[in-house]
Every structure is written in C-alpha cells, then in structure tokens.
C-alpha positions as CSV (number, residue, x, y, z in Angstrom):
1,M,13.8,-30.2,1.3
2,R,13.4,-32.7,4.2
3,G,10.6,-33.7,6.5
4,W,8.8,-36.3,8.6
5,V,7.0,-38.9,6.4
6,F,4.0,-40.9,7.4
7,T,3.6,-44.2,5.7
8,E,0.9,-46.1,7.6
9,T,-0.6,-46.8,11.0
10,H,1.8,-48.3,13.6
11,V,4.8,-47.2,11.6
12,P,6.9,-44.4,13.2
13,L,7.5,-41.2,11.3
14,K,10.8,-41.2,9.4
15,M,12.9,-38.2,8.3
16,V,13.1,-38.2,4.5
17,E,14.7,-35.9,1.9
18,K,12.8,-35.0,-1.3
19,Q,13.2,-32.7,-4.2
20,D,12.0,-29.2,-3.5
21,P,8.4,-28.6,-4.6
22,V,7.8,-26.8,-7.9
23,V,5.4,-23.9,-7.8
24,V,2.2,-24.3,-9.9
25,P,-0.6,-21.8,-10.8
26,G,-2.8,-20.7,-7.9
27,E,-0.3,-21.9,-5.3
28,V,2.7,-20.7,-3.4
29,I,5.7,-22.2,-1.7
30,I,6.6,-21.3,1.8
31,D,9.6,-21.9,4.0
32,V,8.1,-23.4,7.1
33,K,9.1,-21.5,10.2
34,A,6.8,-23.2,12.8
35,T,4.6,-26.3,12.7
36,G,2.2,-27.5,15.3
37,L,2.0,-31.0,16.7
38,C,-1.5,-32.4,17.0
39,H,-3.2,-35.2,18.8
40,S,-4.9,-36.2,15.6
41,D,-1.5,-37.1,14.2
42,V,-0.9,-39.3,17.3
43,A,-4.2,-40.9,16.6
44,A,-3.4,-41.5,12.9
45,L,-0.2,-43.4,14.0
46,E,-2.3,-45.6,16.3
47,D,-5.8,-46.1,14.8
48,P,-6.1,-47.7,11.3
49,G,-9.4,-45.8,10.8
50,W,-7.4,-42.7,10.0
51,M,-6.1,-44.4,6.8
52,N,-9.5,-43.5,5.2
53,L,-8.5,-39.8,5.6
54,I,-4.8,-40.0,4.8
55,T,-5.2,-40.9,1.1
56,A,-1.8,-39.8,-0.3
57,A,0.6,-41.8,2.0
58,P,3.6,-41.8,2.1
59,L,3.6,-38.1,2.6
60,Y,5.0,-35.4,4.9
61,M,2.6,-35.2,7.8
62,G,1.6,-32.0,9.6
63,H,-1.5,-29.8,9.1
64,E,-0.8,-26.6,11.0
65,C,2.1,-24.5,9.8
66,A,3.2,-20.9,9.3
67,G,6.1,-19.5,7.4
68,V,7.4,-17.1,4.7
69,I,6.4,-17.1,1.0
70,T,9.4,-17.9,-1.2
71,E,7.7,-18.5,-4.6
72,V,4.3,-17.4,-6.0
73,G,2.5,-19.2,-8.7
74,E,0.8,-17.8,-11.8
75,G,-2.5,-16.2,-11.0
76,V,-1.9,-15.6,-7.3
77,T,-3.0,-12.2,-6.2
78,G,-2.8,-10.5,-2.8
79,F,0.3,-12.3,-1.7
80,K,4.0,-11.8,-2.5
81,V,7.4,-13.2,-1.8
82,G,8.4,-12.4,1.8
83,D,4.9,-12.3,3.3
84,R,4.4,-14.0,6.7
85,V,1.5,-16.4,6.4
86,G,-0.4,-19.1,8.2
87,V,-1.9,-22.0,6.2
88,C,-5.5,-23.1,6.6
89,P,-5.3,-26.9,6.6
90,I,-8.2,-27.5,4.2
91,A,-8.7,-25.9,0.8
92,K,-12.3,-24.8,0.6
93,S,-12.6,-25.3,-3.2
94,T,-11.3,-28.9,-3.2
95,G,-11.6,-30.2,0.4
96,E,-8.0,-31.3,0.1
97,A,-6.0,-31.1,3.3
98,I,-2.2,-30.7,3.8
99,G,-0.8,-33.6,5.8
100,Y,-3.6,-35.9,4.6
101,Q,-4.1,-35.6,0.9
102,R,-0.9,-33.8,0.1
103,D,2.4,-33.0,1.7
104,G,2.0,-31.1,4.9
105,G,3.9,-28.9,7.4
106,Y,6.3,-31.4,9.0
107,A,8.7,-30.3,6.3
108,T,11.1,-27.5,5.6
109,K,9.1,-26.3,2.6
110,C,5.4,-26.6,1.8
111,L,3.4,-26.1,-1.5
112,V,0.0,-24.7,-0.6
113,P,-3.0,-23.2,-2.5
114,A,-3.1,-19.4,-2.2
115,E,-6.8,-19.7,-1.0
116,C,-5.5,-21.3,2.2
117,L,-3.2,-18.4,3.2
118,V,-3.9,-16.0,6.0
119,P,-1.6,-13.0,6.7
120,I,0.1,-13.1,10.1
121,P,0.0,-9.7,11.9
122,D,3.4,-8.2,12.7
123,N,2.9,-8.6,16.5
124,V,2.0,-12.3,16.2
125,S,4.8,-14.9,16.2
126,F,5.3,-17.8,13.8
127,E,4.6,-20.1,16.7
128,Q,1.3,-18.5,17.4
129,G,0.6,-18.3,13.7
130,A,1.0,-22.0,13.4
131,A,-1.0,-23.0,16.4
132,A,-3.8,-20.8,15.3
133,T,-4.2,-22.6,11.9
134,D,-5.6,-25.8,13.4
135,A,-5.9,-25.7,17.2
136,G,-7.1,-22.1,17.2
137,M,-9.2,-22.3,14.1
138,T,-10.9,-25.6,15.1
139,A,-11.5,-24.3,18.7
140,Y,-13.0,-21.0,17.4
141,H,-15.2,-22.7,14.8
142,A,-16.7,-25.2,17.3
143,M,-17.2,-22.7,20.1
144,F,-18.5,-19.7,18.2
145,R,-19.7,-20.6,14.7
146,I,-21.2,-24.0,15.5
147,G,-21.8,-23.6,19.3
148,G,-23.0,-20.0,19.1
149,A,-21.2,-19.0,22.3
150,K,-21.9,-15.4,23.2
151,K,-21.4,-12.9,26.1
152,G,-23.1,-14.0,29.3
153,M,-23.6,-17.6,28.3
154,K,-22.6,-20.5,30.6
155,V,-20.2,-22.6,28.5
156,G,-18.5,-26.0,29.3
157,V,-15.2,-27.1,27.8
158,I,-14.2,-30.7,27.9
159,G,-10.4,-31.0,27.7
160,I,-8.1,-28.0,28.2
161,G,-5.2,-29.2,26.2
162,G,-4.3,-27.8,22.9
163,L,-7.7,-27.0,21.5
164,G,-9.5,-26.6,24.8
165,Q,-7.2,-23.9,26.1
166,F,-7.8,-21.8,23.0
167,A,-11.6,-22.2,23.3
168,A,-11.8,-21.5,27.0
169,R,-9.6,-18.4,26.8
170,M,-11.4,-17.0,23.7
171,A,-14.8,-17.6,25.3
172,V,-13.6,-15.8,28.5
173,L,-12.4,-12.9,26.4
174,R,-15.9,-12.8,24.7
175,G,-17.6,-12.5,28.1
176,C,-18.8,-16.1,28.6
177,E,-18.9,-17.8,32.0
178,V,-16.6,-20.7,31.3
179,Y,-16.3,-24.1,33.1
180,A,-14.2,-27.0,32.2
181,A,-13.6,-30.7,32.7
182,E,-10.1,-32.2,32.5
183,I,-8.6,-35.4,33.9
184,N,-5.0,-34.3,33.6
185,P,-3.9,-32.6,36.9
186,Q,-1.3,-30.6,35.1
187,A,-3.8,-29.3,32.6
188,R,-6.2,-28.4,35.3
189,E,-3.7,-26.0,36.7
190,L,-4.2,-23.9,33.6
191,G,-7.7,-23.0,34.6
192,K,-6.9,-19.9,36.6
193,E,-4.5,-18.5,34.0
194,L,-7.2,-18.9,31.4
195,G,-10.0,-17.3,33.4
196,I,-12.1,-20.4,33.8
197,K,-14.4,-20.2,36.8
198,E,-14.1,-23.9,37.8
199,V,-12.2,-26.9,36.4
200,Y,-13.7,-30.3,37.3
201,E,-12.0,-33.7,37.1
202,N,-15.1,-35.4,35.7
203,V,-17.4,-34.3,32.9
204,S,-20.5,-35.4,34.9
205,D,-19.7,-32.6,37.4
206,L,-20.6,-30.0,34.8
207,A,-24.2,-30.9,35.4
208,E,-24.3,-28.8,38.6
209,V,-23.4,-25.7,36.5
210,G,-26.3,-25.9,34.0
211,C,-24.2,-25.1,30.9
212,E,-26.2,-24.0,27.8
213,L,-23.3,-25.2,25.6
214,I,-20.7,-27.9,26.2
215,V,-18.0,-28.3,23.6
216,D,-16.2,-31.7,23.7
217,Y,-12.6,-31.1,22.6
218,A,-11.5,-34.6,23.8
219,G,-14.1,-36.7,21.9
220,F,-13.4,-40.0,23.6
221,G,-16.9,-41.4,23.2
222,S,-17.7,-41.5,26.9
223,T,-17.0,-37.7,27.2
224,T,-19.6,-37.0,24.6
225,A,-22.1,-39.2,26.3
226,Q,-21.4,-37.5,29.6
227,A,-21.7,-34.1,28.1
228,L,-25.2,-34.8,26.9
229,E,-26.1,-35.9,30.5
230,A,-24.6,-32.7,31.9
231,V,-25.8,-30.1,29.5
232,A,-28.9,-28.0,30.4
233,K,-32.3,-28.6,29.0
234,F,-32.5,-27.3,25.4
235,G,-28.7,-27.2,25.5
236,R,-26.2,-27.9,22.8
237,V,-23.3,-30.3,22.8
238,V,-20.7,-29.8,20.1
239,V,-18.3,-32.6,19.3
240,V,-14.9,-31.7,17.8
241,G,-12.4,-34.0,19.4
242,M,-11.6,-37.3,17.7
243,G,-10.0,-39.2,20.5
244,K,-12.2,-42.1,19.5
245,L,-14.2,-42.4,16.2
246,E,-17.4,-43.7,17.8
247,A,-19.7,-42.7,20.7
248,T,-22.8,-44.2,22.3
249,I,-25.3,-41.7,23.6
250,S,-28.6,-41.9,25.4
251,T,-31.4,-41.0,22.9
252,Y,-33.7,-40.9,26.0
253,T,-31.7,-38.0,27.4
254,L,-31.4,-36.4,24.0
255,I,-35.2,-36.4,23.6
256,L,-36.3,-35.5,27.1
257,K,-33.8,-32.5,27.2
258,Q,-34.7,-31.6,23.6
259,A,-30.9,-31.1,23.3
260,Q,-28.7,-30.9,20.2
261,V,-25.6,-32.9,19.5
262,L,-23.6,-31.3,16.6
263,G,-20.3,-32.1,14.9
264,S,-17.7,-29.5,14.1
265,N,-15.0,-30.2,11.6
266,G,-12.1,-27.8,11.3
267,G,-12.8,-24.3,10.1
268,D,-11.7,-21.8,7.5
269,T,-9.5,-18.8,6.9
270,E,-12.1,-16.5,8.5
271,D,-11.8,-18.4,11.7
272,I,-8.0,-18.2,11.6
273,K,-8.2,-14.4,11.1
274,E,-10.4,-14.2,14.2
275,V,-7.8,-16.1,16.2
276,Y,-5.0,-13.9,14.9
277,D,-7.0,-10.9,16.0
278,F,-7.2,-12.4,19.5
279,F,-3.5,-13.0,19.5
280,A,-2.8,-9.4,18.3
281,T,-4.5,-8.0,21.4
282,G,-1.9,-9.7,23.6
283,M,-4.7,-11.2,25.8
284,L,-4.7,-14.7,24.3
285,N,-2.0,-15.7,26.7
286,L,-1.8,-19.4,26.0
287,Q,0.9,-21.9,26.9
288,L,2.8,-22.8,23.7
289,S,5.8,-25.2,24.2
290,T,8.4,-25.3,21.4
291,I,10.8,-28.0,20.3
292,P,13.3,-28.2,17.4
293,F,12.0,-29.5,14.1
294,D,14.3,-32.5,14.3
295,E,12.4,-33.6,17.5
296,I,8.9,-33.9,16.0
297,K,8.8,-37.7,16.3
298,D,9.8,-37.5,20.0
299,G,7.3,-34.6,20.4
300,L,4.5,-36.8,19.2
301,D,5.5,-39.5,21.7
302,R,5.3,-36.9,24.4
303,L,1.8,-36.0,23.3
304,K,0.8,-39.6,23.4
305,R,2.1,-40.0,26.9
306,G,0.2,-36.9,28.1
307,E,3.4,-35.0,29.0
308,V,2.5,-31.8,27.1
309,K,0.7,-28.9,28.8
310,G,-0.9,-26.6,26.2
311,R,0.2,-26.7,22.6
312,L,3.4,-28.1,21.2
313,V,5.0,-26.3,18.2
314,A,8.2,-27.3,16.3
315,V,10.3,-24.4,15.1
316,L,12.8,-24.2,12.2
C-alpha cells in the first residue's frame, strides 16, 4: 500500500509505501475509493498545537474516506467483503481517530474498526460517501444535534466552504430560514444554489436578521466573538470550526443576552447515516471537486490558498 505521510508541523506530506495492513478481530480492511481533504489537515501542517492530537506520527493522514471492504476480521457482523462503506473518523468505544491516532484515509488501504462503518446507499457515490464522513457528519451534528435547528428557525452559518455548504443546504431542506456570512467572493456565489436567503460578507451583518442560532464553521476566534454579538437574545452560538484554537468573547454580551456558546466536536455514525439519507434524495446538491489521489499534497496547498469552492475529494 502507499499513501501520504504526516510527520510533523511545517513538514510537507510525503508519499510513502508500507506493508499492507493485517486484519485484526473487530476490524476490516477497505480499499479506499475516495478520501476528502480537510482544512483541519491544512491547520495541522501549520499549527504546532495540533501535535497534541496527532499522537501516532508518522502516519498516513486523512480522516474522511469511503471504499470497499476487502477483508473482514474475526467477530465482525453486519458487514462483508464487497460492501460499499464510509468510515466514521472516530471510534466511539476508544475515542481513537483515523489520521490522528492511527493510519488514515490518505492511503490506498485503510484498517478500521467495524463500529465506524456506515453502509453507502447504492445511489450515493464514493465521493459523496467520503465527504459525508467528516464534513457532512460534523456539519449535521453541530447544526441539528447541538444547535437544535428545526423547521421555521432563523439560522446563521459562518463560512460556506466544505462544512458550511453541507450545513446550510441541509438546514434549508429541513425548512429553516438560512442566512450566511462568508468573506470569500467565490464561496458567496454558492448562496443561491444552496437556498440561502442572504449571504453577507461580514459576520456582524447577521445581527440585522435576528438569528436564533448561529453555527461558526470557520472558528477563527474573531468569527466566534462576532457571532455572539450578532445572535438574538436567548440565542445559541455553536462553534465547530478550528481555524484558530482560541477566541476572546464578551462575557458582558453573553450575560446580557442570556445566550449560549457551545462547542461541537465531530459526530457519529448516526449523523453520517442522516447525511447519506439527504444525499439519497438527490436534493443535497453540493459542489464536490475531485482530484487524483497522487495530487493530495497539491490539493491541500490549494485549500490553504483559498482556491477551492465547496469540498475537495481525492479519488483512487
């Protein structure tokens, strides 16, 4: 097998060959067919703070992948060789994540716990299947399970890149009145396609809407602080983006508004199933750009430069 290895911050990924993984009880091996590129991987290559999370380096990076099962370990039930599956990045029983504490999806093969597997519906592509495992899962979890978005609610989305476009479109499909803030002019053009009522350049402009919920998919510190200023009284701000690992907010505003600021971390297989159901309807019409597997390193550079509209997925 071969894949893109992360060694440490400020060191570019390198293509490395390894021995094929050996299947173990409770786990399966998949041939990776698609693997999503994530801004958190860009951040890990730039910010030493991420080394606290990536505890098994050097390792194959990548935490959102989909593929076909080629080997099944002892004790695994409900899955068989040939099944099309997506992989939840984090194992609920251990908290271990692919691409962080074990080899991930920037590789031709991946050994994963069976508990992380989610069947991909026949009418959902591998590219969609991969994007749903992190971007879709994380977006859904923050918007609906932590944020509590429901039909008729005014919802704000900060950042309509990879995660934000998932969140905005799913919220629209659930009957929410969706507004967004996005500094990238190219990304702002996605607004109409997604069904967003208005896309502002500045987070502070969301204040005129009176959103009951604002979900910060950028997480650059200042965006979180501005979200708190913009959210309605008794409103809720959910922070999921990790563009920066710190934020300074006004406790004065927090108290006077009696608002809530909540964190949302990832999600689980149930969230991924929900996203697959959205995809299966044919109405989750998101922009997914594909690149060859061998161009993952260049793809991460494109993400860093802000040249990607929507979600970027490498295909094998």
